[in-house]
Structures are given as structure tokens and as C-alpha cells.
C-alpha positions in Angstrom: 63.6 -12.1 15.9 65.9 -15.3 17.1 65.7 -16.5 20.9 68.7 -18.5 22.8 66.7 -21.7 24.5 67.7 -22.1 27.8 68.8 -25.5 29.2 66.6 -27.8 30.3 64.2 -27.1 27.3 65.0 -27.7 24.1 68.4 -29.0 24.8 69.7 -30.3 27.7 73.8 -30.5 26.7 74.9 -32.1 23.5 72.9 -30.1 20.3 71.7 -27.1 21.1 69.3 -24.7 19.3 70.7 -21.0 19.4 68.0 -19.4 16.8 63.9 -19.4 16.5 61.6 -16.9 14.7 58.9 -15.1 16.5 55.7 -15.0 14.7 53.2 -12.0 15.9 50.0 -12.0 15.1 49.4 -8.7 15.5 51.4 -8.2 12.9 50.8 -10.6 10.2 54.7 -12.2 10.4 54.4 -15.1 8.1 57.1 -17.0 5.5 56.1 -17.7 2.3 57.5 -19.1 -1.0 56.6 -20.5 -4.2 57.9 -24.2 -4.5 59.5 -25.7 -7.6 59.5 -29.3 -9.1 59.3 -32.1 -6.3 61.0 -34.6 -5.9 57.6 -37.0 -5.3 54.2 -36.2 -4.9 53.2 -38.8 -2.4 56.3 -39.3 0.2 58.0 -36.2 2.3 58.1 -35.2 5.8 58.1 -32.5 8.2 59.8 -31.7 11.4 59.4 -28.4 13.3 59.5 -27.0 17.2 57.0 -24.8 18.6 56.3 -22.8 21.6 53.1 -21.1 21.6 51.9 -17.7 22.9 48.3 -18.7 22.2 46.5 -21.9 22.3 43.5 -21.5 19.5 42.9 -20.6 15.8 47.5 -21.0 14.6 48.2 -21.7 11.3 51.4 -24.0 11.2 51.9 -24.8 7.5 49.6 -24.6 4.8 50.3 -25.9 0.7 48.4 -24.3 -1.6 45.7 -20.8 -2.4 42.5 -22.8 -3.4 40.2 -23.9 -0.7 39.4 -26.6 -3.0 43.2 -27.3 -3.5 45.2 -27.2 -0.3 46.9 -28.9 2.6 47.1 -27.6 6.0 48.8 -27.7 9.4 46.9 -25.9 12.3 45.9 -25.5 15.8 42.1 -25.2 16.1 39.6 -23.6 17.9 39.6 -26.4 21.1 43.8 -26.6 21.3 44.1 -29.6 18.9 46.1 -30.4 16.2 44.3 -30.5 13.1 46.2 -32.5 9.9 43.9 -31.7 6.9 44.0 -32.1 2.7 41.7 -31.4 -0.3 42.2 -32.9 -3.6 39.4 -31.3 -6.2 37.6 -29.7 -3.2 37.6 -33.8 -2.5 39.0 -34.2 1.3 41.6 -37.0 1.4 43.6 -36.3 4.8 41.4 -34.8 7.9 43.4 -36.5 11.1 42.8 -34.0 14.1 44.5 -35.7 17.6 42.5 -36.0 21.4 45.7 -34.4 22.3 45.5 -30.3 23.2 48.5 -27.8 22.8 48.0 -25.6 25.2 51.4 -25.3 27.5 52.4 -22.0 26.6 56.0 -22.4 28.5 56.6 -25.6 26.7 58.0 -26.2 23.0 56.7 -28.8 21.2 58.0 -31.1 18.3 55.9 -32.0 15.7 57.3 -34.6 12.8 55.0 -35.2 9.7 55.9 -38.6 8.0 53.7 -39.2 4.6 54.3 -42.1 2.1 50.5 -42.6 0.5 52.3 -45.0 -1.6 51.7 -47.8 1.3 49.1 -50.4 2.0 48.1 -50.2 5.2 45.9 -46.7 5.4 47.8 -45.9 8.5 51.2 -46.3 7.3 50.3 -43.3 4.7 50.6 -40.4 7.5 52.1 -41.3 10.5 51.6 -38.3 13.3 54.4 -37.6 16.1 54.5 -35.1 18.8 57.8 -35.3 21.2 59.0 -38.2 19.8 56.1 -40.6 19.9 53.2 -41.8 17.2 49.6 -40.0 17.8 46.8 -42.5 17.3 44.3 -41.3 19.4 42.3 -39.3 16.7 38.9 -37.2 17.3 38.9 -37.2 13.5 40.5 -40.3 11.1 40.4 -39.6 7.2 43.5 -41.0 5.4 44.5 -40.1 2.3 44.2 -43.2 -0.7 46.8 -45.4 -2.2 49.3 -42.5 -3.6 47.0 -39.5 -3.5 49.0 -36.4 -4.5 48.9 -34.8 -1.0 49.2 -31.1 -1.3 52.4 -31.1 0.5 54.0 -32.0 -2.3 52.5 -30.3 -5.0 54.8 -29.0 -7.3 54.7 -25.0 -8.4 52.6 -23.4 -5.8 52.4 -21.3 -2.5 54.1 -22.9 0.6 53.5 -20.7 3.5 54.4 -21.1 7.3 52.2 -19.3 10.2 49.2 -17.8 7.8 46.1 -19.6 6.6 45.3 -17.7 2.7 41.5 -17.8 3.7 41.2 -16.7 7.0 44.2 -15.5 8.4 44.8 -18.2 11.2 48.4 -16.0 11.9 50.3 -18.2 14.4 51.6 -16.6 17.6 55.1 -17.7 19.2 58.2 -19.1 18.1 59.6 -21.8 16.1 62.7 -23.2 15.2 64.6 -25.8 13.5 61.7 -26.1 10.8 62.7 -29.2 8.1 60.5 -30.3 5.3 62.0 -33.6 3.4 60.9 -33.9 0.2 60.9 -37.5 -1.4 61.5 -39.6 2.4 58.7 -40.3 4.6 61.3 -40.6 7.4 61.3 -41.2 11.3 61.1 -38.8 14.5 64.5 -40.4 15.1 66.0 -38.0 12.1 65.2 -35.0 13.9 65.3 -35.9 18.2 66.1 -38.4 20.6 65.1 -38.8 24.0 67.4 -37.8 26.8 68.8 -40.9 28.7 68.6 -39.6 31.8 65.5 -37.1 31.9 63.9 -38.8 28.9 62.7 -35.5 27.5 62.4 -35.4 23.6 65.6 -32.7 22.7 66.9 -32.0 18.9 69.5 -33.1 17.1 71.7 -31.7 13.7 69.7 -32.5 10.5 72.9 -31.4 8.9 73.5 -34.6 7.6 69.9 -34.9 5.9 68.6 -35.2 2.2 66.5 -32.5 1.9 65.6 -32.9 -1.9 64.5 -30.0 -4.0 61.5 -28.6 -2.8 62.8 -29.6 1.1 64.3 -27.0 3.1 66.4 -26.5 6.7 65.5 -22.9 8.2 67.6 -22.6 11.0 66.6 -18.8 11.4 70.6 -17.9 12.2 70.6 -15.2 9.5 67.6 -12.5 11.0 
């Protein structure tokens, strides 16, 4: 399904977003693919916009279909956001926000920027919500230097809107879903603050290099 974004929500003047996808947990809607060979197993960026129809137990992105080796981004039962990754059944990443996501009338933009080659652990995974970096976490386990997080592992399943293990189906809208393979990018690659309102809004990503396993989903084709 597609959605025409009204003025003063995602875009107020400037770049307009005309389409989204509606994922409905009542019909097991989701997107899935098998990745090829990644440009990097240590560096990459996700950016996506979403609008919730419910506020708990929702999977946004998952890589891998084994509980011991996977990476996942999801809304927890308390409406907070969790970034989590296991390798060889060992937890390598566990960031859980104190921020809650409960406004079903709002569009949220989440940017997850990863570079595990960084010397400082907090620089290895950066989480931004509506253009601002999250620094307050209920849980904060960062990957070791040069960890190959499952987000960028080659030749395995990548899913949007579903958790292979327990469902966790997303219920709401998503748009401007981007994955960049091989680069840790700032949120300004995907959005900007409106000068008049101060609202975070999308910009065109057509000039980005997405990489071998990267993608840009604009949902124009139904």
C-alpha cells in the first residue's frame, strides 16, 4: 500500500515523500531477501521512517535466522527501542533506549550508524532519532573493536517487519528505508531540520552510494 504524506508531517516544503508501505500484523506482511557478499562486515548505516499503529512488540529490521547469530532492531513490550546482536550465541550489541515510542500520530526517523573499527566503543554504534543522537540507554553493551555484526554479514536472510523466532510483526507504515553497505553516515545524509519549524524532515538520498548489499526502498512500485 502507499500513503501520500500530508504537508507539515514528514516534509513541509522542499523534498516530498509520496509513498510508504503499510505492514499489517494481522496479515503477516513483511519484506525479506537473501543478501549477497557485503562490502564490509564492520561498517554500514540504516535509515528509515516509521509511523506506528500499535506500540509494543514490533520488529523493524532483522538479519539472520538463527537465535545464536542474528541482529535485530525492534520496539520492546515497554515501547522502547532495542538494537541487539549475537555472534556465536554471545551478545555483542545491546542498546535499549530510555526513550519510548508511543505516539501513533507521529513519524519517527531512526538512523543506525555502525563502524566497529572505531577505537572508542560508543562511536562503534550510534543511534539517532529525528536527527538527534540518543545518549540515554537502559542497556548499553557495545561491540568489541572490529566485531562483524550480523547486520552486514554476507549471504543470509534480511527481513523488514518480522522476527523469524517469535513473529513480532510490525504494524504501521514505513517509508524512505535505506541501507548503506560500507559507510557509517551521519543523519544529515538522510534528513535536515526545517529552518522555520525545527521539525526533522527527509531529504533526497538519490546521491548516496548504497553499496553491494545496500538498498533504497521508496515504495513507489506497489
